[in-house]
C-alpha positions in Angstrom: 35.1 -7.6 -5.4 36.7 -9.2 -3.4 36.7 -9.8 0.3 40.1 -8.7 1.6 38.5 -5.1 -0.2 35.5 -5.8 1.8 37.5 -5.7 4.9 39.5 -2.4 3.4 36.4 -0.9 3.2 35.2 -1.6 6.3 38.7 -0.1 8.6 38.4 3.2 7.2 34.5 3.1 8.1 36.2 2.3 11.8 39.2 5.3 10.9 36.2 7.9 10.2 33.3 6.9 12.5 35.7 7.1 15.6 36.0 10.7 15.3 32.1 11.2 15.4 31.8 8.7 19.1 31.2 11.3 21.4 29.5 13.7 19.6 25.8 14.1 20.2 23.6 11.8 17.4 21.1 15.2 15.7 22.2 18.9 15.5 17.9 19.1 16.5 18.6 18.0 20.3 14.5 17.0 19.9 14.3 14.1 17.3 16.6 10.3 17.1 18.6 10.1 13.9 17.6 6.4 12.6 19.6 4.8 9.3 17.5 3.4 6.9 19.3 1.6 4.6 16.8 -0.5 1.5 17.1 -1.4 -1.9 15.7 1.2 -4.2 16.9 0.7 -6.9 18.0 -3.3 -8.5 16.3 -6.9 -8.6 16.0 -6.2 -5.5 13.5 -3.2 -5.0 10.6 -5.1 -5.0 11.0 -6.0 -1.6 13.4 -2.7 -0.4 10.3 -0.6 -1.8 7.5 -3.1 0.4 10.1 -2.5 3.3 9.6 1.2 3.4 6.6 0.9 3.3 6.5 -0.8 6.8 9.1 1.5 7.8 7.2 4.6 7.4 3.9 3.4 8.9 6.6 2.6 11.3 7.7 6.2 11.6 4.5 7.9 11.9 2.6 5.5 14.6 5.4 5.4 16.7 5.5 9.0 16.5 2.1 10.0 17.2 2.0 7.9 20.0 5.0 9.4 21.7 6.6 6.8 23.3 10.6 8.6 24.0 10.2 11.0 26.2 10.8 14.1 24.7 12.2 12.9 21.4 11.3 12.0 18.3 12.2 9.4 15.6 13.5 11.6 12.7 14.7 8.1 9.4 17.9 9.1 7.1 16.2 6.8 4.8 19.0 6.2 2.1 18.7 3.8 -1.1 21.7 0.5 -1.0 20.8 -0.6 -5.0 21.1 -3.7 -4.9 24.8 -5.5 -4.1 27.6 -4.8 -1.4 29.0 -1.8 -3.1 26.4 0.0 -2.5 24.8 -1.1 1.5 28.2 -0.8 2.2 28.6 2.8 0.8 25.2 3.6 2.3 26.7 2.6 5.7 29.6 4.7 5.9 27.4 7.5 5.0 24.8 6.7 7.7 27.7 6.1 10.3 29.4 9.0 9.7 28.0 11.8 8.2 24.6 11.5 9.2 25.8 10.1 12.7 22.7 7.6 13.2 22.0 6.2 16.5 21.5 2.3 14.8 20.1 1.3 11.0 16.8 -0.6 9.7 18.7 -2.6 6.8 19.6 -4.1 4.3 17.5 -5.6 2.0 19.3 -8.0 0.8 21.4 -10.7 3.0 24.3 -11.2 0.5 24.9 -6.9 1.2 24.4 -7.9 5.1 27.1 -10.1 5.5 29.8 -7.1 3.5 28.2 -3.7 5.0 27.0 -5.3 9.2 30.6 -5.2 9.6 30.9 -1.9 9.5 28.7 -1.1 11.9 29.6 -4.0 14.5 33.3 -1.9 14.3 32.0 1.2 14.4 29.7 0.0 17.6 26.3 1.3 15.4 23.0 -1.6 16.1 21.7 -2.8 12.9 18.0 -4.7 13.2 18.3 -6.8 9.9 13.8 -6.5 8.8 14.8 -9.3 5.9 17.8 -10.7 6.3 17.9 -14.9 7.3 20.9 -16.1 6.1 22.0 -18.4 8.4 25.0 -16.1 10.4 23.6 -12.7 10.0 23.5 -12.1 14.0 26.9 -13.9 14.3 28.4 -11.8 11.9 28.6 -9.2 15.7 27.2 -8.2 19.2 25.7 -5.6 17.4 23.6 -7.0 14.7 20.4 -8.0 15.3 17.3 -9.5 13.0 13.5 -9.2 12.9 13.6 -11.3 10.1 13.5 -15.5 11.4 16.3 -18.2 10.3 14.4 -20.1 8.0 15.1 -23.1 9.9 11.4 -23.6 11.4 9.4 -21.3 8.4 10.6 -24.9 6.3 9.7 -27.4 7.6 6.2 -25.5 8.9 5.5 -25.1 4.8 6.3 -28.9 4.1 3.9 -30.6 6.6 1.1 -27.8 5.7 1.8 -28.4 2.3 1.0 -32.8 3.4 -1.5 -31.6 5.0 -3.5 -30.9 2.0 -2.2 -33.7 0.3 -1.1 -36.5 1.7 -0.2 -38.2 -0.8 2.6 -35.7 -1.6 6.0 -38.4 -2.1 7.9 -37.0 -5.1 9.5 -33.2 -4.2 11.8 -31.5 -6.7 13.2 -28.6 -5.1 14.7 -25.0 -7.3 16.6 -22.2 -5.5 18.5 -19.7 -6.7 22.3 -20.4 -7.2 23.6 -16.4 -7.6 22.3 -15.4 -4.7 23.2 -16.1 -0.6 19.6 -16.5 0.8 18.3 -18.9 -2.0 21.5 -20.8 -0.8 20.7 -20.4 2.9 17.3 -21.2 1.8 17.1 -24.3 -0.1 19.3 -25.9 2.0 16.7 -25.7 5.4 13.8 -26.8 2.7 16.1 -29.9 1.2 16.9 -31.0 5.0 13.2 -30.7 5.9 12.6 -32.7 3.0 15.0 -35.5 3.6 14.5 -36.2 6.9 10.2 -36.7 6.1 10.3 -40.8 5.6 6.9 -40.6 3.4 9.3 -37.9 0.9 11.6 -38.8 -2.1 13.8 -35.4 -2.9 13.7 -36.5 -6.9 16.4 -33.5 -7.9 17.6 -30.4 -7.4 17.4 -27.1 -9.7 20.0 -24.5 -10.1 19.1 -20.5 -11.2 20.0 -17.8 -11.5 17.9 -14.9 -10.5 18.2 -12.4 -13.9 16.8 -15.7 -15.4 13.9 -15.6 -17.3 13.3 -18.9 -18.8 13.4 -22.2 -17.4 12.0 -24.3 -20.3 15.2 -27.1 -19.8 15.0 -27.1 -16.0 11.5 -27.4 -15.8 11.3 -30.1 -18.4 13.8 -32.3 -16.8 11.8 -32.2 -13.6 8.6 -32.9 -15.0 10.3 -36.1 -16.9 10.4 -37.0 -12.9 7.5 -36.8 -12.4 7.2 -34.6 -9.3 3.8 -34.4 -6.5 5.0 -31.2 -4.8 8.4 -28.1 -5.9 9.8 -25.8 -3.8 11.2 -22.8 -5.2 13.7 -20.8 -3.5 14.0 -17.2 -5.2 12.8 -13.4 -5.8 9.7 -12.3 -6.9 10.9 -12.0 -10.5 12.5 -15.2 -11.2 10.4 -17.3 -8.9 7.2 -16.1 -9.9 8.7 -16.2 -14.2 9.3 -20.0 -12.5 5.8 -20.4 -11.7 4.0 -18.8 -14.2 5.9 -22.0 -16.7 5.6 -24.7 -14.8 1.6 -24.6 -15.3 2.1 -23.3 -18.5 4.5 -26.6 -19.7 1.5 -28.8 -17.7 2.5 -28.7 -13.8 -0.6 -29.3 -11.8 0.6 -30.3 -8.5 1.4 -28.2 -5.0 4.2 -25.1 -5.8 5.4 -23.8 -2.3 7.4 -20.8 -2.4 10.2 -20.0 0.6 10.7 -16.1 1.6 10.8 -14.5 -2.0 8.0 -15.2 -2.6 6.6 -13.5 -0.2 5.1 -10.3 -2.1 2.8 -8.6 -3.7 4.7 -8.1 -6.4 5.1 -11.2 -7.6 1.2 -11.4 -8.5 1.3 -9.0 -11.2 4.4 -12.0 -12.8 2.3 -14.9 -12.9 -0.9 -13.7 -12.2 -3.9 -16.3 -11.8 -1.3 -19.0 -12.3 0.6 -18.6 -8.7 -3.7 -19.0 -7.4 -2.9 -22.2 -4.4 0.8 -21.5 -4.2 1.3 -22.2 -0.8 4.0 -19.6 1.3 6.1 -20.8 3.8 5.6 -17.2 6.3 6.9 -15.5 9.4 4.2 -12.7 9.6 0.6 -12.9 7.3 -1.6 -10.0 7.5 -4.7 -12.1 8.3 -2.9 -12.9 12.7 -5.5 -11.8 14.5 -3.3 -10.5 17.3 -3.6 -6.7 18.6 -0.4 -5.5 17.0 -0.6 -7.0 14.1 -4.5 -4.6 13.2 -3.3 -1.9 14.5 -0.6 -1.6 11.5 -3.1 -3.4 9.7 -5.5 -0.4 9.9 -2.6 2.3 9.9 -0.5 0.6 6.6 -4.3 0.6 4.7 -5.3 4.0 5.7 -1.9 5.2 3.6 -1.6 3.1 1.0 -4.4 1.2 -0.1 -3.3 -2.1 -0.1 -2.8 -5.2 2.0 0.4 -5.3 4.1 2.8 -7.7 3.0 5.6 -9.4 5.5 8.6 -7.5 4.2 5.9 -4.0 5.2 5.3 -5.9 8.4 8.9 -6.6 9.1 10.6 -3.5 8.3 7.8 -1.7 10.5 8.9 -4.3 13.6 12.3 -3.7 13.2 11.7 0.5 13.4 9.3 -0.4 16.6 12.3 -2.1 18.0 14.5 0.7 18.8 11.0 3.0 19.4 10.5 0.3 22.2 14.0 -0.1 23.5 14.7 4.1 22.5 11.3 4.7 24.5 12.7 2.7 28.1 15.7 3.6 27.9 14.5 7.8 28.0 13.0 6.7 31.2 16.0 6.3 32.6 18.0 9.8 31.0 17.7 12.3 28.9 19.0 11.2 25.4 19.7 14.5 24.3 23.1 14.2 27.0 24.4 10.9 26.7 27.7 11.1 23.6 26.1 9.5 20.2 28.9 5.9 21.1 27.3 5.7 24.8 23.8 6.0 23.2 24.1 3.7 20.9 26.3 0.8 23.1 23.0 1.5 25.7 20.4 1.4 23.1 21.7 -1.9 21.6 22.1 -3.4 25.3 18.1 -2.9 25.5 17.5 -3.5 22.2 19.2 -7.7 23.8 16.7 -7.1 26.5 13.0 -6.4 25.3 10.5 -9.2 24.8 8.1 -6.6 22.2 4.3 -7.5 21.1 4.8 -6.6 17.4 3.0 -7.1 14.2 4.8 -10.4 13.7 3.6 -10.9 17.3 5.5 -12.1 20.0 9.6 -12.0 19.3 12.2 -11.2 21.7 16.1 -11.6 21.2 19.0 -14.2 21.5 22.2 -12.6 24.3 23.8 -12.7 19.8 20.8 -11.3 18.5 19.0 -13.6 16.8 14.8 -13.1 16.9 13.0 -15.9 18.4 9.8 -15.5 17.6 6.8 -17.3 18.8 4.4 -17.5 16.2 4.5 -18.5 12.2 2.9 -18.9 9.5 2.2 -20.6 6.2 -0.7 -19.0 3.9 -1.6 -19.4 0.6 -2.3 -17.6 -2.6 -5.7 -16.3 -3.8 -6.1 -14.8 -6.7 -9.1 -12.7 -7.7 -11.3 -13.4 -10.3 -9.3 -11.3 -13.1 -6.4 -13.0 -12.1 -4.6 -9.1 -11.4 -4.5 -9.1 -7.4 -5.0 -11.6 -4.5 -4.0 -12.0 -1.1 -1.8 -14.9 1.0 -5.1 -16.3 3.1 -4.2 -18.1 5.6 -3.6 -21.5 6.1 -1.6 -22.7 9.2 -0.7 -20.8 12.7 1.9 -22.8 14.1 3.4 -21.9 17.9 7.4 -22.4 17.9 
């Protein structure tokens, strides 16, 4: 769909939203509807499902804490699918039909570039849990994210690879050229490689998120004898690429970006995932108190260790919950008109300092997350090759 049609959709949403701006946020004045717009179907569903688990743990956690005076959060969950049209439709529904106070989502950066302008024009705060492409917070004053850009994470991961193997010199890069996040991430990785005087970028191979066979690109790459291969892609294509690299004889280090930072990669490459380094904004072994509480609540509910996508989604809900808690000490939220509440909430979000599973975060005035700590994990597969974990290799203070 062309850019002008997206503009028309956004303008239509503005017109619809104007009729609800002075109404209360919920029929039940004791609950505050928070929109959740995540991919539950399509090629981003694995990430969206992990994010939804984090959201659901957060909803229970913060409602039980009772920190929002006289109110609870009511999660209004909608499936965006994995394309731009689905995200646009869900944002319109949440804003105009459900009259949410804010939105957690969408899953993909590519969706955000189409859907976020709708929320911006309607004055609805958005906190993105997994959008790391350049330019997301710059969409507008109501758009924030808890998902740190890769400009810090990528160089840290490259350095960790060099510490594991100081003899690395020749680096190859693979990226999914049909995904906005992967294109943005690979630019940062490539810049970090080129700026390191010890390293030589020997090839850049383009793939598609729908690809399942990478033999041609791999053979061309292995002929150049790389010491390190860096992958920016999603779980399915990234996992298949890792598996095929090992099957075709590559024995050097592999470094994956945010797209392979998910337990859903384990069934794809199985024991061949073992040893892969991953650039992370979250590691489950982080000992910070809030992460310990989150991990305990998550494992009690789902019986497995949370991923970065779950932790970031929990954090997005926490930002809303903490900001609403502060507002509820100043005024009765049930008596605040919806448009006014949305604006006050957005201002409060940007002012806060949050102790989260990711560590301490805050925001710049334009909504970019300032995260204190970053991590490098390494996949450690179990003996049967079916399950694994992201062992903490390095924690770096920014």
